[in-house]
C-alpha positions in Angstrom: -0.2 0.1 0.1 1.4 3.4 -0.9 0.4 6.9 0.4 1.0 9.9 -2.0 0.5 13.4 -0.7 1.0 16.1 -3.2 0.6 19.8 -2.8 1.4 23.0 -4.8 3.9 25.2 -3.2 3.1 28.6 -4.2 0.1 30.4 -3.0 -0.8 32.6 -5.9 -4.3 33.8 -4.7 -6.4 30.6 -5.7 -8.7 29.3 -3.0 -6.8 26.3 -1.8 -9.1 23.8 0.5 -12.2 25.2 -1.3 -12.7 21.6 -3.3 -10.9 20.4 -6.1 -8.5 22.8 -8.2 -7.6 22.2 -11.6 -4.2 20.6 -11.3 -5.8 18.1 -8.6 -8.4 16.9 -10.9 -5.7 16.6 -13.9 -3.2 14.9 -11.3 -6.1 12.2 -10.5 -6.9 11.6 -14.3 -3.3 11.2 -15.4 -2.4 8.9 -12.2 -5.7 6.9 -13.0 -4.6 6.6 -16.8 -1.9 4.1 -15.7 -4.6 1.6 -14.9 -2.1 -0.9 -13.1 -3.2 0.2 -9.6 -6.2 -0.9 -7.7 -8.4 0.3 -4.9 -7.4 4.2 -5.3 -8.9 6.1 -2.9 -8.1 9.6 -1.7 -8.9 13.0 -0.2 -8.2 16.6 0.0 -7.0 18.6 3.2 -8.0 21.9 4.4 -4.9 23.2 3.2 -5.4 21.9 -0.5 -3.0 19.0 -0.2 -4.2 16.0 -2.1 -3.7 12.4 -1.0 -4.2 9.2 -2.5 -3.9 5.8 -1.4 -2.8 3.1 -4.1 -2.5 -0.7 -3.7 -0.6 -3.1 -5.7 2.1 -0.9 -7.2 5.9 -0.8 -7.3 7.3 2.3 -5.4 9.7 3.2 -8.3 7.1 3.0 -10.7 5.0 5.1 -8.7 7.3 7.8 -8.4 7.7 7.7 -12.0 3.9 8.1 -12.7 3.9 11.0 -10.4 6.9 12.9 -12.4 5.2 12.2 -15.5 1.7 13.6 -14.1 3.4 16.8 -13.3 5.3 17.0 -16.4 2.0 16.7 -18.2 0.0 18.8 -16.2 2.6 21.5 -16.7 2.7 20.8 -20.4 -1.1 21.5 -20.7 -0.8 24.6 -18.6 2.0 25.7 -21.0 -0.3 25.0 -24.0 -3.3 26.5 -22.6 -2.0 30.3 -22.2 1.2 30.6 -23.9 1.3 34.4 -22.7 1.1 33.7 -19.2 2.3 30.1 -18.9 3.9 29.4 -15.7 5.0 25.7 -14.6 2.9 24.9 -11.5 5.4 24.3 -8.5 4.0 20.6 -7.5 5.5 18.3 -4.8 4.9 14.7 -3.8 5.9 12.7 -0.6 5.2 9.1 -1.0 5.5 6.5 2.0 4.8 2.6 0.8 4.6 -0.4 3.1 4.8 -4.2 1.5 3.5 -7.0 4.0 3.1 -4.8 7.0 4.1 -6.7 10.2 1.5 -7.1 13.0 2.9 -4.5 15.0 2.8 -1.9 12.1 0.6 1.3 12.8 -0.7 3.4 9.9 0.4 6.3 11.5 3.8 5.1 10.6 2.8 5.4 6.8 1.1 8.7 7.1 3.9 10.5 9.0 6.6 9.0 6.4 4.4 10.2 3.7 4.3 13.8 5.5 8.1 13.7 6.0 8.6 13.0 2.3 6.3 15.5 1.1 8.4 18.2 3.6 11.7 17.0 1.9 10.2 17.4 -1.6 9.0 21.0 -0.6 12.4 21.9 0.5 14.2 20.6 -2.6 11.5 22.5 -4.9 8.9 22.2 -7.7 8.6 18.8 -9.4 10.3 17.2 -6.5 9.2 13.6 -5.6 10.4 11.8 -2.6 9.6 8.4 -1.4 10.1 5.8 1.3 9.8 2.4 2.1 8.0 1.9 5.7 8.7 -1.3 7.7 
């Protein structure tokens, strides 16, 4: 199981946390297009972070899907308005667990994903940090 947390770094006046933003909807569409993941679920936090839970995917593959999705979102953004094209500063943190032990607590996965998101935020736009949790 993998938990992905994504967010937009810059606040440029948009209403974060007021429902889906265009990048969130597009990100979900692009991630869903991979079709190899099952039981995808998600939610949006009050601050506009998008969290998705995937099952049955490889961590490296998932990281690449996220990077590809970020690139496609920014490519579409550039094509839609050439005069005002600005790359969206998106980042993601991913925590994954395979065959968790009996003592595994879901908080370990959640906290790890948020730490990865924090690390990606410090690295800058387009960053994706992943970790395997045991």
